C-alpha positions as CSV (number, residue, x, y, z in Angstrom):
1,M,-0.2,0.2,-0.3
2,Q,1.6,3.7,-1.0
3,A,2.4,6.0,2.2
4,P,-0.5,9.3,1.8
5,L,1.5,12.0,1.3
6,P,2.4,14.1,4.5
7,P,-0.4,15.9,6.8
8,H,2.0,19.1,5.8
9,E,2.1,20.7,2.7
10,E,4.3,18.2,0.8
11,A,5.4,21.0,-1.9
12,Q,7.0,22.6,0.8
13,R,8.9,19.7,2.0
14,L,10.3,18.7,-1.3
15,E,11.3,22.0,-2.0
16,A,13.1,22.2,1.4
17,L,15.0,18.7,0.3
18,R,15.8,20.1,-3.1
19,A,17.2,23.5,-1.2
20,Y,20.0,20.6,0.5
21,Q,21.7,19.8,-2.7
22,L,22.2,16.1,-1.7
23,N,23.2,14.2,-5.0
24,T,26.4,16.2,-4.9
25,L,27.4,15.1,-1.1
26,P,29.9,12.8,-0.4
27,A,28.9,9.5,1.5
28,P,31.4,8.8,3.8
29,A,30.6,10.4,6.8
30,F,27.1,8.7,6.0
31,D,28.3,5.7,5.5
32,D,30.1,5.4,9.1
33,L,26.3,6.4,10.7
34,T,24.4,3.6,8.5
35,A,27.4,0.8,9.3
36,L,26.9,2.1,13.0
37,A,23.2,2.0,13.2
38,A,23.3,-2.2,11.6
39,Q,25.8,-2.8,14.0
40,I,23.9,-1.7,17.1
41,C,20.2,-3.1,15.9
42,D,22.4,-6.3,14.7
43,A,20.2,-5.4,11.3
44,P,21.4,-6.9,7.9
45,I,20.3,-3.8,6.1
46,S,20.6,0.1,7.0
47,L,20.0,2.9,5.2
48,I,19.8,6.7,4.9
49,S,16.7,7.0,2.3
50,L,15.6,10.1,0.9
51,V,11.9,10.2,-0.3
52,E,10.9,12.1,-3.5
53,E,7.9,12.9,-5.0
54,N,8.5,9.8,-7.0
55,R,10.9,7.7,-5.9
56,Q,13.1,7.3,-3.0
57,W,16.5,7.3,-3.4
58,F,19.7,6.5,-1.2
59,K,22.4,8.2,0.0
60,S,24.3,6.3,2.2
61,K,23.2,1.7,2.3
62,V,24.5,-1.0,3.8
63,G,23.9,-4.9,2.7
64,T,22.0,-3.9,-0.3
65,S,22.6,-3.2,-3.7
66,L,19.7,-1.5,-4.7
67,S,20.3,2.5,-4.7
68,E,16.6,3.5,-4.9
69,T,13.3,2.4,-5.4
70,S,9.7,3.9,-6.8
71,R,7.9,5.7,-3.6
72,E,5.0,3.7,-4.3
73,V,6.7,0.5,-2.4
74,S,9.0,2.9,-0.1
75,F,9.0,1.8,4.1
76,C,10.2,5.1,4.8
77,A,7.8,7.0,3.0
78,H,5.1,5.9,6.0
79,A,8.3,7.1,8.2
80,I,8.0,10.2,7.5
81,L,4.1,10.5,8.2
82,E,5.7,9.9,11.7
83,S,6.7,12.1,14.9
84,D,8.9,9.2,16.1
85,L,10.3,5.7,15.3
86,F,7.7,4.3,13.1
87,V,8.3,0.0,13.4
88,V,6.8,-2.3,11.5
89,P,7.7,-6.1,13.5
90,D,6.7,-8.2,11.0
91,T,5.6,-7.4,7.1
92,A,4.0,-10.4,6.0
93,L,1.5,-9.6,8.9
94,D,1.2,-5.9,8.1
95,P,-1.7,-5.3,5.3
96,R,0.3,-2.1,4.5
97,F,2.8,-4.5,3.5
98,A,2.3,-7.7,2.8
99,D,2.1,-7.4,-1.3
100,N,5.2,-5.5,-1.2
101,P,7.8,-6.2,-3.6
102,L,10.3,-5.9,-1.5
103,V,8.8,-8.2,1.0
104,T,7.5,-11.2,-1.8
105,G,10.7,-11.1,-3.6
106,D,14.1,-11.7,-3.2
107,L,15.1,-8.6,-0.7
108,N,12.5,-10.5,1.5
109,I,12.0,-7.3,3.7
110,R,10.6,-8.8,7.1
111,F,10.8,-6.5,9.8
112,Y,11.6,-2.5,9.6
113,A,12.3,0.5,11.7
114,G,12.7,3.9,10.3
115,A,13.9,7.1,12.3
116,P,12.5,10.0,10.3
117,L,15.4,13.0,9.9
118,V,13.4,15.8,10.3
119,T,14.6,19.5,9.6
120,A,14.3,22.3,12.0
121,E,11.6,23.6,10.2
122,G,9.6,20.6,10.5
123,H,9.9,18.9,6.9
124,A,11.0,14.7,6.9
125,L,13.2,14.4,4.4
126,G,13.7,10.8,4.4
127,A,14.6,8.2,7.3
128,L,17.4,6.7,8.8
129,C,16.5,3.2,9.3
130,V,17.5,-1.1,9.5
131,M,15.6,-3.6,8.4
132,D,15.7,-7.5,9.1
133,R,14.8,-10.6,7.1
134,V,13.5,-11.9,9.8
135,P,10.4,-11.0,11.9
136,R,11.7,-9.6,14.9
137,Q,11.4,-6.2,17.6
138,L,14.6,-3.6,18.5
139,T,15.4,-3.2,22.0
140,Q,14.7,-0.2,23.8
141,S,18.7,0.6,23.9
142,Q,18.3,0.3,19.9
143,H,15.1,2.0,19.7
144,D,17.5,5.0,21.2
145,A,20.4,4.5,19.7
146,L,18.6,4.9,16.3
147,R,17.2,8.4,17.3
148,V,20.5,9.4,18.4
149,L,21.7,8.1,15.1
150,S,19.2,10.0,12.8
151,R,19.9,13.3,14.7
152,Q,23.4,12.8,13.5
153,V,22.4,11.9,10.1
154,M,20.2,15.7,10.3
155,A,23.5,17.5,12.2
156,Q,25.7,16.1,8.8
157,L,23.5,17.1,6.6
158,D,22.5,20.7,8.5
159,L,26.0,21.1,8.0
160,H,26.8,20.8,4.7
161,R,23.8,22.8,3.8
162,Q,25.5,26.0,5.8
163,A,29.1,24.8,4.1
164,R,27.7,25.1,1.0
165,E,26.2,28.8,1.2
166,L,29.0,29.7,2.9
167,R,30.8,28.7,0.2
168,D,28.2,30.5,-2.0
169,S,28.4,33.6,-0.1
170,E,31.9,33.9,-0.3
171,A,32.2,33.1,-4.0
172,R,29.1,36.3,-5.1
173,L,31.3,38.5,-2.6
174,R,34.7,37.5,-4.7
175,L,32.6,38.3,-7.7
176,V,32.0,41.8,-6.6
177,T,35.6,42.4,-4.9
178,D,37.4,40.9,-8.3
179,N,35.1,43.4,-10.3
180,S,35.1,46.5,-7.8
181,R,37.3,49.6,-9.8
182,V,38.0,50.5,-5.5
183,G,41.4,48.4,-5.1
184,L,40.9,45.6,-2.2
185,V,43.2,43.6,-0.5
186,V,43.3,41.8,2.5
187,V,46.7,41.7,4.8
188,D,47.8,39.2,7.4
189,R,48.9,40.0,11.1
190,D,52.1,39.5,9.6
191,H,51.7,42.6,6.7
192,R,51.7,39.6,4.2
193,Y,48.9,40.2,1.2
194,V,46.7,37.2,1.6
195,Y,44.2,39.2,-1.5
196,A,44.0,41.6,-4.0
197,N,41.6,42.4,-6.3
198,G,42.4,43.5,-9.8
199,A,42.0,47.1,-9.4
200,Y,44.7,47.4,-6.5
201,A,46.7,45.1,-8.8
202,E,46.2,47.4,-11.4
203,I,47.8,50.5,-9.1
204,L,51.1,48.4,-8.8
205,D,51.3,47.7,-12.5
206,L,51.7,43.5,-11.0
207,P,49.0,40.6,-12.0
208,S,47.0,39.8,-8.3
209,A,48.2,36.2,-7.8
210,A,52.2,37.9,-7.7
211,I,50.9,40.5,-5.0
212,V,49.2,36.9,-3.0
213,G,51.9,35.9,-0.3
214,L,54.1,38.6,-0.4
215,R,54.7,41.1,2.6
216,V,53.5,45.0,2.5
217,P,57.2,46.2,3.6
218,D,58.6,44.7,0.3
219,V,56.2,45.9,-1.9
220,L,55.7,49.0,-0.8
221,R,59.4,50.2,0.6
222,D,58.8,54.1,-0.3
223,M,55.9,54.2,2.1
224,Y,56.0,51.8,4.3
225,E,57.0,52.5,7.4
226,E,55.6,56.6,7.5
227,Q,52.3,55.7,5.7
228,I,51.4,52.5,5.8
229,R,52.3,50.7,9.2
230,P,50.0,53.1,11.0
231,R,47.0,52.1,9.1
232,L,48.2,48.5,9.4
233,E,48.3,48.6,13.4
234,L,45.2,50.6,13.3
235,A,43.4,48.3,11.0
236,F,44.4,45.3,13.5
237,A,43.3,47.2,16.4
238,G,39.7,47.1,15.2
239,G,39.6,50.4,12.9
240,R,38.5,50.2,9.0
241,I,41.2,51.8,6.9
242,T,40.7,53.7,3.5
243,D,44.2,55.0,1.9
244,E,45.5,56.3,-1.6
245,L,48.5,55.2,-3.6
246,R,50.5,57.7,-5.4
247,K,51.0,56.5,-9.1
248,E,52.8,58.6,-11.5
249,R,52.2,59.1,-14.9
250,P,53.7,58.2,-18.3
251,T,56.5,60.6,-19.6
252,T,55.5,63.4,-21.1
253,V,56.3,64.6,-24.0
254,S,58.1,67.4,-22.6
255,G,60.1,65.1,-20.7
256,T,58.3,65.4,-17.3
257,S,56.3,62.8,-15.4
258,R,53.2,64.5,-13.6
259,P,52.2,62.9,-10.4
260,T,48.2,61.6,-10.2
261,W,46.0,60.1,-7.7
262,M,44.9,56.6,-8.8
263,A,41.4,55.1,-7.2
264,P,41.3,54.4,-3.2
265,Y,42.1,51.4,-2.2
266,S,40.8,49.6,1.3
267,W,42.9,48.2,3.5
268,S,41.1,44.3,5.3
269,W,42.7,41.8,7.9
270,S,42.9,38.1,8.7
């Protein structure tokens, strides 16, 4: 029997699942949790199953070669309807699963226990589950362990999402700074360049890549002690510094060069 749709808004649940972008997430951290669930529950099969609109797919698995099934035959599609563990002691005696091909077929699933993977907003993405080929029950300590492990799976999913969002934010910031016409630099406490955008590199007539790693006093020798060093010390004390570099224009027809103030640049620190 196919599980009904969750009582909350299914479209929102699916949107939350897509926001995690789990197809690109490496699985080793999840494999450890799946293996641990199988070991603690003494189960030959353990899965981290994610329930999409028409299918469930396994982010991690122990004891099966399957990578996905239709949602129609999914045990985890039932588990996501629950606020706690969903346990089926004997699938052959349960009218919801007695004719399920995962029960009647070669996989011969006779026992299922799944802990829903629930976001902070209350959306169940899937389940951490264990299965066996004989009817059985879990002990209370196994129940508790499966709950704890499901929370650890969810913590790993959240950590991945936060790291990806941070990378995306940094990429957007880098796009803005790289294309800014104001020179921008980041300098560490050793007064070494960590980052220099194109506008700053243009002021110095150096490629950005050539600046990164150099120390400021080696790049701005003539002005370091008097002008730059005091400003960097102020920056590391908590101030934000905007400064200007003087650059000579090319020699004119008369044989003289005229100084001009280039675009301002901003110091940041790390």
